[in-house]
LUMFITOR-846624 format. One record per residue: residue in three letters; x, y, z of N, C-alpha, C in turn. Coordinates in steps of 0.05 Angstrom, whole numbers, plus 5000, padded with zeros to 4 digits. Layout:
N
alaXYZXYZXYZ;...
***
This chain:
513
met109324576943107924676920109124926915;ser109725126938110725396933113625296920;ser115325146925117525116918118025066886;lys115924956872116424896846116525066827;pro114525316829114625526813116925666815;glu118625786833120825896832122625886810;pro124025606804125825676780124025706760;lys121425606752120825746729120426066729;asp119526176751119326486753121626596738;val124126466756126426586747127626596725;his126826366712127926316686126226516660;gln123426486663121926716653123226996660;leu123527056681123727376686126727396674;asn128227296676131527316666132627166642;gly131126986632132126916604130426956590;thr127527006587125226976569124826706558;gly124526526567125126246561124326186534;pro122226236525121126156497122326286473;ser123426486476124726596453127826596452;ala128726536471131626446473132326116469;ser130525956466130825666460132525676435;pro134725506435135825466409134025336387;cys134925356358133625156341133424886341;ser131824736343130724446345129424346325;ser130124096315128223956294126423876301;asp125523796328123523686341120723886338;gly118523676328116123876327114923836354;pro112723986354110524006373110123676380;gly110123586402109223286410106923276423;arg106823026434104323026455104423026480;glu107323036490107423046519106723296532;pro107323526519106023786539102523706538;leu101723596531098323626530097923546560;ala099023326574098223186599099623406617;gly101323596610102623786635101324046633;thr099524116617097724326621096324316647;ser094924096656093624096672094524086708;glu097824066705099224076726098724306736;phe098924566724099024836728096024946742;leu094124816728091524896736089824666755;gly090624636781089824396799086724516804;pro085424246811082424246820081824506845;asp084124526859084124676882084524976880;gly085525056849085425336846088625356853;ala090325236862092625276878094825376854;gly094325226825096125316801095525526795;ala093825696801093025926791095426136787;glu096526106818099226336819101326266797;val101925996799104125956782102926066749;val100625996747100426116713100626416712;ile099626536732099826906733103026946733;glu104126796747107026956753108326806727;ser107526616709109126546683108726716664;arg106126836664105326986647106127336649;ala108127386668108227626674110327776651;asn111727606636112827766612111627706589;ala109427616583108227596564107827816552;lys107527846525107128156508103428226510;gly101728056510099728096510098028116540;val098628196564098228166586095128196587;arg093628376575090928476578089528246562;glu090828116541088927916526088727736537;glu091427626550091127376569089127376588;asp089327656610086727616625084827616619;ala083827686589081027666579080427396572;leu082327236568082126996555081526776582;leu082726826607083126766627080626836642;glu079127036638076527106651074626946634;asn074626946607072726796590073526476596;gly075926466600076026086604074126016632;ser074826226652073026116676070426196675;gln069126326656066426336657065426146642;ser067326026625066125776609065625506623;asn067525476646067525236658065125286685;glu063525106682061425096699061924946723;ser064224726722064624636746067124736761;asp067924626785070524766794072924596789;asp072924336775075324216762075824296743;val077724496737078924606713080224376693;ser081924196708083324006696081423826684;thr079223736702077323556682075123666660;asp074923946664073424086642074924066620;arg077724166620079824236598080924066587;gly081023836606082523616589081923436567;pro079623426560079023306535079723466511;ala079223736510079923896489082223856473;pro084623906483086723896471087623636452;pro086623446454087323136439085923186417;ser083823336410081423326388083623366358;pro085223536359086123556332088323346324;leu089223216349091022966335089422736334;lys086822736336085722516330084522496297;glu085022756283084722756259086522586238;thr085422446220087322276203087422436178;ser089122366163089322496135086922506118;phe085522276124083022246105080622466116;ser080422506144079122666149079322946146;ile082223006153083223246141082723376114;gly083023206100082623206066079323246063;leu077423086070075023046073073323346077;gln074923396102074023666116074123916099;val076723946091077824126071077024116042;leu076923906033076123866003073924045997;phe071724046004069324175998069624525997;pro070424576027070724916028073725026007;phe075324836002077024895986076624895954;leu075124755944073724795917071925025917;leu069625065942068125225937069525515934;ala071725535955073925765947074825835925;gly075525615910076425595882075225725865;phe072925605866070825655842070125965849;gly070126085878069526355884072126525870;thr074426395867076926595858076326555823;val075826305813074626335786073126495781;ala070926565792068826735789070027035788;ala071327035807073227345809074527395786;gly075827155781077727185754076527265730;met073827185728072127225699071227475707;val070627575727069627865733071728025724;leu074527975739076728195726077428155695;asp077127905685077627935654074928095639;ile073128105649071128255644070828575646;val071728665671072028925678074229095672;gln076728895666079229035654078829205631;his076929185614076329335596074129565596;trp073429575620071529835624073330085625;glu071430265622072830505614074630645644;val073330535662075130645694077230515690;phe077630225685079830155688082030205667;gln081530315646082730375621084030665623;lys082830855634082831135647084431185667;val083430995689084731025720085930785717;thr088530735711089530465711090830325737;glu090730555756091830515785089330335801;val086930305790085330185802086429825802;phe088129735779089129495778090829425806;ile092429655815093629655839092529595860;leu089829715860088029635881087329355891;val086929185868085828945861087428775880;pro089928685879090728495899090828625925;ala091228865930091428965956088328935970;leu086529025959083528965967082628665968;leu083628515947082328205951084228105970;gly086528225979088328115994087428186028;leu085228406029085128496056083128266066;lys081928046046080727856063083127686080;gly085027666067087127536083088327726106;asn088427926111089528106128086428186145;leu084228126140081828136159080127976164;glu078927846133076527636142078627386155;met080527316142081927076145083027006176;thr083827306180084927286213082527316229;leu080427456227077727396241076927116244;ala076926986221076426676219078026536233;ser080826536235082426436256081926466278;arg082226726290081826796316078726736323;leu076826686309074226596322074026266326;ser075826196304076025876308077025766327;thr079725926338080725886359079925886385;ala078126086388076626156406074326006409;ala072825826385071025666390072225356397;asn074525286387075425066392076825066426;ile077625266431078425266468076225306484;gly073825356478071525426494070525686499;his072025896487070726206495069426266477;met067126066464064226186451062025986458;asp062625876477060525736493057525786499;thr058326036519055226126527055026446516;pro052126526520050726736498053226936508;lys053727016530054927226535057727316523;glu059027056521061427046513061527086481;leu059526956473059426936438057927186435;trp056427386444056427646436058127806441;arg059927786460061927966466064027906439;met065527646435066827576417065627726387;ile062927736380061527776356062728076353;thr061228236370061028546373064528656369;gly065728536389068628656391069928586363;asn070128366351071328326327069928466298;met067228476298065928626280067328916280;ala067329066302067429286310071129346296;leu071929116304075429136303076029096271;ile074328926253075228956231074229166209;gln072329356224070429566213073429786212;val074329846237076629956241079129906217;gln079929676220082329606205081229626177;ala079529596167078429566138078729906123;thr077630026142077330326136080030446134;val081130386156084630526153085930386129;val086230126130087129966106086730056084;gly083730096076083030156058084030406044;phe083830616071085830846057088430856047;leu089930716067092530656060093030506036;ala091930356030091530215996091230405976;ser089530595982088830735958091430995964;ile092931075975095231215976097631055967;ala098130765974099830675956099430615926;ala096730555916096130545894096830835873;val096431045888096831305877100631355877;val101331245894104831315896105631115873;phe105330825872105530675854105130725825;gly102630855822102030915796103531135789;trp104531365805105231615801108431535793;ile110031425806112531295805113731275777;pro112231075765113430995737112731215717;asp110431305715109231515700109631855705;gly110231935728110132135742108432345734;his106032215730103432405725101332365754;phe100432555763099032535783096432715779;ser093732585788091532735784089632685809;ile089132935817087832985848085132845841;pro083232905823081132785815081432435822;his083732365807083432065804084931945833;ala086332095849087032055872084232045890;phe082832215893079832215911078431985901;leu078031945875076731685865077931475874;leu080831425877081431155883080731125916;cys081431345930081031405964078431285966;ala076331405951072931365958072331025952;ser073630965928072730695919074330445940;ser076430555948078330365970077030355995;val076230506002075530536033072130436028;ala070630506014068030366014067530116007;thr069630005987069929695983070429596006;ala072529696018073129516044071929516062;phe071129696069068229756090065529536084;ile064829596065062329386057063329096055;ala065229096040065828756042066828686071;ser068028796089068628686106066428646127;leu064328806124061528776140060628536130;val060328506107058328286090060327986099;leu063228016093064527776098064627686130;gly064727886150064927826175062727686186;met060027766175057927686188057427406175;ile058327376150058327046141059926866157;met062426966162063926846183063126756210;ile062126976219060926886243058826626243;gly057226636222055226446215056626156209;val058726206191059925896189061525826215;ile062525906228063725856256061325746273;ile059625856276057925766300056225546289;gly056025546258054925306249056425026244;ser059125086240061124886245061524776271;arg061224906291060924766315059124626323;lys056824716318053924586320053724286309;ile054924326286055024036267057423806273;gly059423936286061923786295063923786277;ile064424036261066624076245068024226255;asn071024186246072824316262072924616245;pro072624846251072225096241074725186228;asp077425136235080025106224079725036196;asn078324776191078724716172076624816140;val074724966152072625136132072725356139;ala072925566159072025836155073926006140;thr076825906137078626096123077526056091;pro077925766082076625776056073325866047;ile072025906061069625986056070026256057;ala071226396075071926616074072726796049;ala074426616038075426676011074026645988;ser071926425986070926315966068726615959;leu067826735978065626985974067927245974;gly069927215985071827455987071827555968;asp073927455947074727535922072327645908;leu070527455899068127555883066427755894;ile066227815924064428045931066028275931;thr069128295936071128475940071028625909;leu071228485893072128495863069728665852;ala066728515858065528645846064128825857;leu064828925882064229215895066329395880;leu069029355882070829525873069729635846;ser069429435830068329475805066129705800;gly063829585818061729755816061630035827;ile063030065848063530295861065430465847;ser067530415838069630555820067730625799;trp066930435782065130575759063330805767;gly061630725785059430905790060031155799;leu062731185815063831425821065731565795;tyr066531385778068331495758065531675732;leu063231575736061231685718060531995732;glu060732035760060832265768063432495767;leu065132365756067532525756067332805743;asn065832835722065133135710063333295719;his061633215741058833295751059233345781;trp059733135791059733175826062733085836;arg064433185836067033075844067033205878;tyr065533355883065533375912064533115931;ile063232905908062132675926064432445934;tyr066632545929069132335930069832415958;pro070232645967071432775988068832616009;leu066232736002064032676021063932346029;val064632136010064931866014066731816036;cys068831956026071831856043070631926082;ala069832216081069432296105067332146119;phe065732096107062831916118064231696131;phe065231516118067031286131069331356153;val070631526147071931616168071231756193;ala068531856187066731976213065231696231;leu065231466221063931246235066331146252;leu068631176246071331036259071231086291;pro071031296305070831266334068631126343;val066231116329064330886341065230586340;trp066630496320067830226319070030196342;val071730446340073730396368072530376391;val070730496399068830516423068230226428;leu066930126411065429816409067929616407;ala069929626394072729416392073929446422;arg074129726437074829746461073729546487;arg071229646484070029436505069629136502;ser070829016488072228696486074728696492;pro074828546516077428466526078928306505;ala077428146485078928006472080128136443;thr079128406435080228536417081328776424;arg081028876452082329096455085829096454;glu086628896456090028896451090228866419;val088428786410089228716377088429056361;leu086329206374086029406368088729596365;tyr090129566388092629706392095229616379;ser095829356377098029186372097629086341;gly095629046332095128906306095229056281;trp096529276282096429446251099129406236;glu101429316252103629246235103029046215;pro101928836220102028576200099828666177;val097628776182095928896159096829066140;ile097929286153099629486136101629436124;ile103429226133106029116117104728906098;ala102528766107101628576084099928716062;met098728936067097729106046099529236027;ala101929296039104129416020105529176004;ile105528946014106728726000104828625976;ser102128685981100228605960100428815938;ser100429015945100929335926102629265912;val105329135917107229085892106128885877;gly104928655884103428475867101328605850;gly100328855856098428955845100029175819;leu101929225828104129355807104629205790;ile105828945789106328765772103528705751;leu101228685765099128635749098128845729;asp098929085744098129305728100029345703;lys102529265702104729245682104529025662;thr103028845665102728585650100128535645;val097728655649095028595644094028745620;ser095428985612095129105584096828985568;asp098928835564100828705549100028505536;pro099328485512098428225496100027995500;asn102528035499104627835512103227635538;phe101827815552101227685578097527635576;ala096627645556093927555555093427325577;gly090927355590090427135608090927215635;met092827365642093927445665091927475685;ala089927665674087427765691086427515703;val085227375685083027165696085226915708;phe087226885710088726675727090126845753;thr090527065753091827165778090327135797;pro087627175804085927105826085726865835;val085626695810085726415820088526285835;ile090526355823092926215838093426375863;asn093126675870093426765892091526685910;gly088826675900087326535922087726275932;val087826115916088425835926090925795945;gly093225915937095125955954095126055980;gly093026265976092626416006090626176025;asn088626086010087325986023087925686035;leu090225596018091525316034093025396064;val094525636051096425696075095125856103;ala092625986100091426026120089925806135;val089425556125088325336136090425256155;gln092225196142095025076163095525336179;ala095925496174097325776199094725736222;ser091525736210089925746233090025426255;arg091125276233090725006252093324966272;ile095425086259097825016275097525206303;ser096525466297095425666318093525546341;thr091725386333089925296339090625046364;phe092724896355094724666366096024806386;leu097225096379099025186398096825256422;his095025406421093325536440092125296463;met091825076452090324886468092624846490;asn095624896487096824776505098025026520;gly097225266523098025476531097525766522;met099325916526098826206515100726286502;pro101226436485103926536464106226616485;gly108426486479110726506493111126396522;glu109226226531108526146555110825836555;asn110525706539111525426538113625356517;ser116625396521118425326505118025096485;glu117224866499117324656483115324606461;gln113224826460111324776441112124956412;ala114025096415115825296393118325286393;pro119625046393122625106389124325126364;arg122225136339123425096320123925356303;arg125725456304126725736284127125706257;cys128025476252129025406227129125116220;pro126225026222125624736212126724676182;ser127324416185127424326151125424296137;pro125524266112123024206092121823896108;cys124123686116122923426116121323466143;thr122623656165120523626186118023706183;thr117923956162115324076162113223916145;phe114423746123112323576105112623286115;phe114323166122115322866130114822736157;ser114722986179114422856208112122696214;pro111322576234108822456235106722606254;asp107322826261105923006276103223126264;val101123136272098423236260098623496238;asn100923646251101023876229102623856205;ser103923736211105623576180103423416163;arg101723246175100323176159098323276145;ser097623466160096023676146096623876123;ala099423876132101023986104101223836081;arg102223576081101923426063098923376043;val096823406062094323356051094023646035;leu094123876044093924066033095624176007;phe097324066010100124075985098923895957;leu097823635976096823465952094023565936;leu092723755949090423915931090924075916;val094124135910093924325892093424295861;val094224085857094423985827091623885822;pro090523705831087423705826085523945826;gly085624135849084624355846084724495822;his087324535818088124765798086924615769;leu087424395764086324235740082824265741;val081824295757078924295763078524625751;phe079924765767079825085763080725155731;leu082625035718082925155690081024995676;tyr079724785677078324665662075124875661;thr074824945683072625065685072725385671;ile075125475676075925775660075725675628;ser076725485619077025385596074025305579;cys072425225598069525165592068025455589;met069225625608067725925600069026125583;gln070825975568072126155551073126385562;gly074526385582076226595597078626595599;gly079726855597082526895592083926985567;his081926925543082726915516085626795511;thr085726515522088126395516087726125524;thr088725985499088625695497090425565513;leu088525355531090625185548091825005537;thr094724955530096224805517097124665545;leu098524355539100024265555102524295565;ile103724485549106224585566105024825585;phe103525005574102125285590101525075618;ile099824915613098724755645101524655663;ile103424575642105624565658107024695675;phe107424885663108925185672107025325694;tyr104425235691102025395716102425255737;met102324975728102024825756104924845770;thr107324875754110424895766109625145786;ala108125325778108425615786107025585813;ala104125475809102625405833104125265857;leu105424965852106224875865108624975879;leu110425135870111925175883111325435905;gln109125565897107525805910107025655937;val105225465937104325325954106525215980;leu108025045966111024975973112225145996;ile112825365983114025555999112525666021;leu109825726016108025886036107625646062;leu107425396056107125166073109725226097;tyr112225226079114225176095115225466114;ile114125726104114325926121112425966139;ala109625816131107425836157109325696179;asp110325426173111625246191112925416211;trp115125616201116525816213115726006223;met114226116213113226356221111126316245;val109026196244107926116271108826036298;his110525866290112425756313114425986328;trp115726126303117326356315115226546329;met113026656318112226886335109926736359;trp109926556361108726366383110926426405;gly113426366400116226336424116526636425;arg115226856411116127086418113727216432;gly111227106436109627186453107427346439;leu107327256407105527376388103127206389;asp100627276385098927116374098527036347;pro099226806338099626766308096826826298;asp094626786302092226886294092027176288;asn093227326298092827606292095227716273;phe097627566276099927656260100727456239;ser100327216237101427136214099727026188;ile097727116191095926996171096627256156;pro096027516152096227716141098927726123;tyr101327666133103627616118103727386105;leu102727156112102626956096100526986074;thr098127136069096727146046097727316027;ala099227546041099927776027103227686005;leu104127436021106727326008105127145981;gly103127025988102026875968101027055948;asp099927265948099227475931101927535911;leu103927625924106627695913107727465895;leu108327205909109127015901106926875872;gly104526915878103226845853103027005825;thr102727245836102827485810105827445798;gly107627395818110427455801111227195788;leu110326945803110826645786109726625761;leu106926745759105426715740105926875715;ala107327105722108227365708109927245696;leu112127075711115126975696114326725682;ser112226585679111226315673110326455644;phe108826695645107326775620109826895600;his111727015617114327065596116126855584;val116326645601118226425589116326365569;leu113826275571112226185551112626335522;trp112726625528112526805506115326755493;leu117226755508119726695498120226415476;ile119226225489119426015474117125995452;gly115426165454112926185429111325995430;asp110125915454107925755459105625875466;arg105526165469102826275475101026305448;asp098726175453096226205428094526365444;thr094126615435092026845451090526915425;asp088226975442086527125414084927325439;val086427565432086027765451082827895444;gly080827885462078327995456078828355465;asp076028435457075328695459075328755483;
***
């Protein structure tokens, strides 16, 4: 037994096996599922092999926490017997079962984005949006915050639930407190940085800078991010616990439900808070720095709580890069929205932007969460090179291979057209967007939506496996990038479609007051 681990250990220490593996078109198969039990025998002899092979993994502390949680959740001494039935569960899902579980949350999320679009269509005429136009730059950044935080939280908790790390009350409470504190830290910091990005992006084109407006943006952004993350985080925890109790895969429902209320709640909070603070612009200006100082003063409390949980301690230290970069990417989409929403040639952008961005982000978040769960069931990030060999998968491998992840990609892509048709019909019935839905407009809109989701699903397939091979947990790193790219692609493609329609003279608009 002692002679077997030596070649693997030398390979891991010298070559960092997973990251050095060449590109291959073979997707993750079923063979590694049986191999996981070889490393953890019932007599505990394989424990040294696992610990030694993980010596070079990036998140050593997080892995130790997961091992600790895993040992607590197993009530018997036979580890292979307890954990054996868990990995095959996603492989039993058919295209019909995946579509059936995803359909209702997808429609619910879509109607949430429609409601957010209708709200934005109304509030764009408010005085605060007219006088402080940088608020439009905050819209995609803060709406995308659900992708950076709430969807990441949902994916992280879904994976933990699927691999048995939320089975006991102690483990459940530890995961809840740690993750809730973590997203409050991230929401406060990212909300503050989003306001800075909005001020900078608003100042660069016009060369005008207003200190009261800057404090208004900062207070509105931080308060909105904090409150929205608190409310949505509690909803996510309830959804995931309820999904496990009724036998539904949380990966299929958690992220869409996070988005269904996320857009509406975040946009309503941003509009209400910014409007309320704007009313005090000429009377109680000192309230702006007081609001900012209050939420910043709470940061040490959340940091202490997040550090107590081993599962979130590593994310607290290393999980900032994706959410900050994703916020910057979404802010670029916000700059596009800011420059197009007031142009009569782009009438309707305000109501359609949250819809196309939200649908694309919801679908790719489901796919990324599913792939991450599949990989977690067979090891730890960076541990098994056979699970993440593809650095450059072909589109045919991503969408037409027989494995379960390719099957789910096909199902999610096929939901785009019928879903958007339902949402466009709903917007038309509610007379939103001040625009007539002609046949050519629907064709251009659907083309943009299909292209957005196609690109996102392909990037997700590459990105999740690439991060896994480098020892990074995709639950913490992939979804922020993917949803931010969805915001940028959706806003950009939609603006391009409106511009082309204006050039060919097909825009029949009726701009309201």
